ZAVOVO-785102 format. One record per residue: x, y, z of N, C-alpha, C, O in turn. Coordinates in Angstrom, 2 decimals, always signed. Example, Ala and Ser with C-alpha at 12.3 -4.5 7.8 and 13.67 -1.06 7.14 Angstrom:
# residues 2
+---------+---------+---------+---------+---------+---------+---------+---------+---------+---------+---------+---------+
!    n.c1 !    n.c2 !    n.c3 !   ca.c1 !   ca.c2 !   ca.c3 !    c.c1 !    c.c2 !    c.c3 !    o.c1 !    o.c2 !    o.c3 !
+---------+---------+---------+---------+---------+---------+---------+---------+---------+---------+---------+---------+
!  +13.19 !   -5.69 !   +7.80 !  +12.30 !   -4.50 !   +7.80 !  +13.20 !   -3.30 !   +7.80 !  +14.24 !   -3.32 !   +8.46 !
!  +12.85 !   -2.25 !   +7.08 !  +13.67 !   -1.06 !   +7.14 !  +12.90 !   +0.03 !   +7.87 !  +13.41 !   +1.14 !   +8.04 !
+---------+---------+---------+---------+---------+---------+---------+---------+---------+---------+---------+---------+
# end
This chain:
# residues 64
+---------+---------+---------+---------+---------+---------+---------+---------+---------+---------+---------+---------+
!    n.c1 !    n.c2 !    n.c3 !   ca.c1 !   ca.c2 !   ca.c3 !    c.c1 !    c.c2 !    c.c3 !    o.c1 !    o.c2 !    o.c3 !
+---------+---------+---------+---------+---------+---------+---------+---------+---------+---------+---------+---------+
!  -28.25 !  +45.62 !  -51.33 !  -29.53 !  +46.17 !  -51.68 !  -29.55 !  +46.52 !  -53.16 !  -28.70 !  +47.29 !  -53.61 !
!  -30.48 !  +45.99 !  -53.91 !  -30.58 !  +46.23 !  -55.34 !  -31.89 !  +46.97 !  -55.60 !  -32.97 !  +46.44 !  -55.36 !
!  -31.78 !  +48.20 !  -56.11 !  -32.97 !  +48.97 !  -56.41 !  -33.01 !  +49.29 !  -57.89 !  -31.97 !  +49.37 !  -58.55 !
!  -34.20 !  +49.46 !  -58.41 !  -34.39 !  +49.79 !  -59.81 !  -34.22 !  +51.30 !  -60.00 !  -34.88 !  +52.09 !  -59.32 !
!  -33.35 !  +51.68 !  -60.91 !  -33.13 !  +53.10 !  -61.20 !  -34.22 !  +53.63 !  -62.11 !  -34.78 !  +52.90 !  -62.93 !
!  -34.53 !  +54.90 !  -61.95 !  -35.46 !  +55.59 !  -62.83 !  -34.62 !  +56.46 !  -63.77 !  -34.14 !  +57.52 !  -63.38 !
!  -34.44 !  +56.01 !  -65.00 !  -33.59 !  +56.69 !  -65.96 !  -34.37 !  +57.78 !  -66.68 !  -35.54 !  +57.59 !  -67.03 !
!  -33.71 !  +58.92 !  -66.90 !  -34.32 !  +60.04 !  -67.60 !  -33.41 !  +60.46 !  -68.75 !  -32.20 !  +60.60 !  -68.59 !
!  -34.02 !  +60.66 !  -69.93 !  -33.26 !  +61.16 !  -71.07 !  -33.21 !  +62.68 !  -71.03 !  -34.09 !  +63.33 !  -70.47 !
!  -32.18 !  +63.21 !  -71.62 !  -32.04 !  +64.64 !  -71.73 !  -33.15 !  +65.23 !  -72.58 !  -33.63 !  +64.60 !  -73.52 !
!  -33.56 !  +66.44 !  -72.25 !  -34.56 !  +67.13 !  -73.08 !  -33.98 !  +67.50 !  -74.43 !  -34.73 !  +67.89 !  -75.33 !
!  -32.67 !  +67.40 !  -74.60 !  -32.01 !  +67.69 !  -75.87 !  -31.92 !  +66.47 !  -76.78 !  -31.29 !  +66.56 !  -77.84 !
!  -32.51 !  +65.35 !  -76.42 !  -32.36 !  +64.14 !  -77.22 !  -33.14 !  +64.19 !  -78.53 !  -32.94 !  +63.34 !  -79.39 !
!  -34.02 !  +65.16 !  -78.69 !  -34.68 !  +65.39 !  -79.98 !  -35.90 !  +64.55 !  -80.21 !  -36.32 !  +63.75 !  -79.37 !
!  -36.47 !  +64.76 !  -81.38 !  -37.70 !  +64.07 !  -81.77 !  -37.40 !  +62.62 !  -82.15 !  -36.25 !  +62.19 !  -82.20 !
!  -38.46 !  +61.88 !  -82.42 !  -38.30 !  +60.48 !  -82.80 !  -38.00 !  +59.61 !  -81.60 !  -38.54 !  +59.83 !  -80.51 !
!  -37.14 !  +58.62 !  -81.79 !  -36.86 !  +57.69 !  -80.70 !  -35.92 !  +58.30 !  -79.66 !  -35.84 !  +57.79 !  -78.55 !
!  -35.21 !  +59.38 !  -80.00 !  -34.36 !  +60.06 !  -79.03 !  -33.25 !  +59.19 !  -78.48 !  -32.86 !  +59.35 !  -77.32 !
!  -32.74 !  +58.28 !  -79.29 !  -31.73 !  +57.34 !  -78.80 !  -30.30 !  +57.81 !  -78.97 !  -29.37 !  +57.03 !  -78.77 !
!  -30.10 !  +59.07 !  -79.34 !  -28.74 !  +59.58 !  -79.51 !  -28.38 !  +60.48 !  -78.34 !  -28.00 !  +61.64 !  -78.54 !
!  -28.50 !  +59.97 !  -77.17 !  -28.32 !  +60.81 !  -76.01 !  -27.84 !  +59.99 !  -74.82 !  -27.69 !  +58.78 !  -74.89 !
!  -27.62 !  +60.70 !  -73.73 !  -27.31 !  +60.03 !  -72.48 !  -28.54 !  +60.06 !  -71.58 !  -29.44 !  +60.88 !  -71.76 !
!  -28.56 !  +59.17 !  -70.63 !  -29.61 !  +59.12 !  -69.62 !  -28.96 !  +59.22 !  -68.25 !  -27.82 !  +58.79 !  -68.06 !
!  -29.69 !  +59.79 !  -67.30 !  -29.18 !  +59.85 !  -65.95 !  -30.20 !  +59.26 !  -64.98 !  -31.40 !  +59.25 !  -65.25 !
!  -29.70 !  +58.77 !  -63.88 !  -30.54 !  +58.26 !  -62.80 !  -30.01 !  +58.84 !  -61.49 !  -28.82 !  +58.80 !  -61.21 !
!  -30.91 !  +59.38 !  -60.70 !  -30.54 !  +59.94 !  -59.40 !  -30.58 !  +58.83 !  -58.36 !  -31.58 !  +58.14 !  -58.19 !
!  -29.47 !  +58.67 !  -57.67 !  -29.38 !  +57.74 !  -56.55 !  -29.21 !  +58.57 !  -55.29 !  -28.97 !  +59.77 !  -55.39 !
!  -29.32 !  +58.00 !  -54.13 !  -29.27 !  +58.81 !  -52.90 !  -28.05 !  +59.73 !  -52.79 !  -28.20 !  +60.89 !  -52.39 !
!  -26.86 !  +59.26 !  -53.13 !  -25.67 !  +60.10 !  -52.99 !  -24.88 !  +60.21 !  -54.29 !  -23.84 !  +60.88 !  -54.32 !
!  -25.35 !  +59.58 !  -55.34 !  -24.60 !  +59.55 !  -56.60 !  -25.55 !  +59.78 !  -57.77 !  -26.76 !  +59.64 !  -57.65 !
!  -24.94 !  +60.14 !  -58.92 !  -25.67 !  +60.26 !  -60.17 !  -25.09 !  +59.22 !  -61.11 !  -23.87 !  +59.12 !  -61.26 !
!  -25.95 !  +58.43 !  -61.74 !  -25.52 !  +57.42 !  -62.70 !  -25.80 !  +57.93 !  -64.11 !  -26.82 !  +58.58 !  -64.35 !
!  -24.90 !  +57.63 !  -65.04 !  -25.02 !  +58.06 !  -66.43 !  -24.80 !  +56.85 !  -67.33 !  -23.92 !  +56.03 !  -67.07 !
!  -25.62 !  +56.74 !  -68.40 !  -25.42 !  +55.66 !  -69.36 !  -25.75 !  +56.16 !  -70.76 !  -26.41 !  +57.20 !  -70.92 !
!  -25.31 !  +55.43 !  -71.76 !  -25.59 !  +55.72 !  -73.16 !  -26.97 !  +55.15 !  -73.49 !  -27.20 !  +53.96 !  -73.28 !
!  -27.87 !  +55.98 !  -74.00 !  -29.23 !  +55.51 !  -74.28 !  -29.27 !  +54.49 !  -75.42 !  -30.24 !  +53.74 !  -75.54 !
!  -28.23 !  +54.46 !  -76.28 !  -28.20 !  +53.48 !  -77.37 !  -27.87 !  +52.08 !  -76.87 !  -28.25 !  +51.09 !  -77.48 !
!  -27.16 !  +52.01 !  -75.75 !  -26.75 !  +50.71 !  -75.20 !  -27.00 !  +50.69 !  -73.70 !  -26.04 !  +50.65 !  -72.93 !
!  -28.25 !  +50.73 !  -73.26 !  -28.56 !  +50.85 !  -71.83 !  -28.12 !  +49.66 !  -70.97 !  -27.97 !  +49.81 !  -69.76 !
!  -27.92 !  +48.50 !  -71.58 !  -27.53 !  +47.33 !  -70.79 !  -26.02 !  +47.31 !  -70.49 !  -25.57 !  +46.52 !  -69.67 !
!  -25.28 !  +48.16 !  -71.14 !  -23.83 !  +48.20 !  -70.93 !  -23.50 !  +48.99 !  -69.68 !  -24.39 !  +49.39 !  -68.93 !
!  -22.25 !  +49.22 !  -69.46 !  -21.75 !  +49.86 !  -68.23 !  -22.30 !  +51.27 !  -68.04 !  -22.63 !  +51.97 !  -69.00 !
!  -22.39 !  +51.66 !  -66.79 !  -22.77 !  +53.02 !  -66.43 !  -21.61 !  +53.68 !  -65.70 !  -20.74 !  +53.01 !  -65.14 !
!  -21.62 !  +54.99 !  -65.71 !  -20.67 !  +55.77 !  -64.92 !  -21.43 !  +56.35 !  -63.74 !  -22.60 !  +56.72 !  -63.89 !
!  -20.80 !  +56.42 !  -62.59 !  -21.44 !  +57.06 !  -61.44 !  -20.49 !  +58.09 !  -60.86 !  -19.27 !  +57.91 !  -60.84 !
!  -21.09 !  +59.18 !  -60.39 !  -20.34 !  +60.28 !  -59.81 !  -21.02 !  +60.72 !  -58.52 !  -22.24 !  +60.60 !  -58.41 !
!  -20.27 !  +61.23 !  -57.56 !  -20.91 !  +61.83 !  -56.40 !  -21.82 !  +62.97 !  -56.89 !  -21.47 !  +63.69 !  -57.83 !
!  -22.97 !  +63.13 !  -56.27 !  -23.96 !  +64.11 !  -56.73 !  -23.37 !  +65.52 !  -56.83 !  -23.64 !  +66.23 !  -57.79 !
!  -22.56 !  +65.93 !  -55.84 !  -22.02 !  +67.29 !  -55.88 !  -21.02 !  +67.49 !  -57.01 !  -20.91 !  +68.59 !  -57.54 !
!  -20.30 !  +66.45 !  -57.39 !  -19.35 !  +66.53 !  -58.50 !  -20.11 !  +66.66 !  -59.82 !  -19.74 !  +67.46 !  -60.68 !
!  -21.17 !  +65.89 !  -59.98 !  -21.97 !  +65.96 !  -61.20 !  -22.63 !  +67.33 !  -61.33 !  -22.68 !  +67.90 !  -62.42 !
!  -23.14 !  +67.86 !  -60.22 !  -23.77 !  +69.19 !  -60.24 !  -22.76 !  +70.25 !  -60.66 !  -23.09 !  +71.11 !  -61.48 !
!  -21.56 !  +70.19 !  -60.13 !  -20.52 !  +71.15 !  -60.50 !  -20.18 !  +71.03 !  -61.99 !  -19.95 !  +72.04 !  -62.66 !
!  -20.13 !  +69.81 !  -62.50 !  -19.86 !  +69.57 !  -63.92 !  -20.92 !  +70.21 !  -64.80 !  -20.59 !  +70.89 !  -65.77 !
!  -22.19 !  +70.00 !  -64.48 !  -23.29 !  +70.56 !  -65.26 !  -23.26 !  +72.08 !  -65.21 !  -23.47 !  +72.74 !  -66.23 !
!  -23.01 !  +72.64 !  -64.03 !  -22.93 !  +74.09 !  -63.91 !  -21.79 !  +74.67 !  -64.76 !  -21.95 !  +75.72 !  -65.37 !
!  -20.65 !  +73.97 !  -64.78 !  -19.53 !  +74.43 !  -65.61 !  -19.88 !  +74.38 !  -67.09 !  -19.47 !  +75.26 !  -67.85 !
!  -20.63 !  +73.38 !  -67.50 !  -21.07 !  +73.31 !  -68.90 !  -22.00 !  +74.47 !  -69.25 !  -21.91 !  +75.03 !  -70.34 !
!  -22.88 !  +74.82 !  -68.34 !  -23.79 !  +75.94 !  -68.58 !  -23.04 !  +77.26 !  -68.72 !  -23.41 !  +78.10 !  -69.53 !
!  -21.98 !  +77.44 !  -67.93 !  -21.21 !  +78.66 !  -67.97 !  -20.30 !  +78.74 !  -69.19 !  -20.01 !  +79.83 !  -69.68 !
!  -19.85 !  +77.59 !  -69.69 !  -18.93 !  +77.53 !  -70.83 !  -19.43 !  +76.53 !  -71.86 !  -18.86 !  +75.44 !  -71.97 !
!  -20.49 !  +76.86 !  -72.61 !  -21.09 !  +75.89 !  -73.52 !  -20.24 !  +75.50 !  -74.71 !  -20.58 !  +74.55 !  -75.42 !
!  -19.16 !  +76.19 !  -74.94 !  -18.29 !  +75.85 !  -76.06 !  -18.74 !  +76.49 !  -77.37 !  -19.59 !  +77.38 !  -77.37 !
!  -18.17 !  +76.03 !  -78.48 !  -18.46 !  +76.66 !  -79.79 !  -19.89 !  +76.46 !  -80.24 !  -20.27 !  +76.94 !  -81.31 !
+---------+---------+---------+---------+---------+---------+---------+---------+---------+---------+---------+---------+
# end
């Protein structure tokens, strides 16, 4: 089964073309991630719960 993903850019991608960012696509059980500068290249996929935990950890520890 081949379905078309709906890719979304981060709200942090900034003004202009916003091509310096990552995009994500929600799939039924996984989250797909790709580089917005090269969308035709490979994507990474993670189980939805793992990606959610990753994002929550970033929010708690944003770094310098």
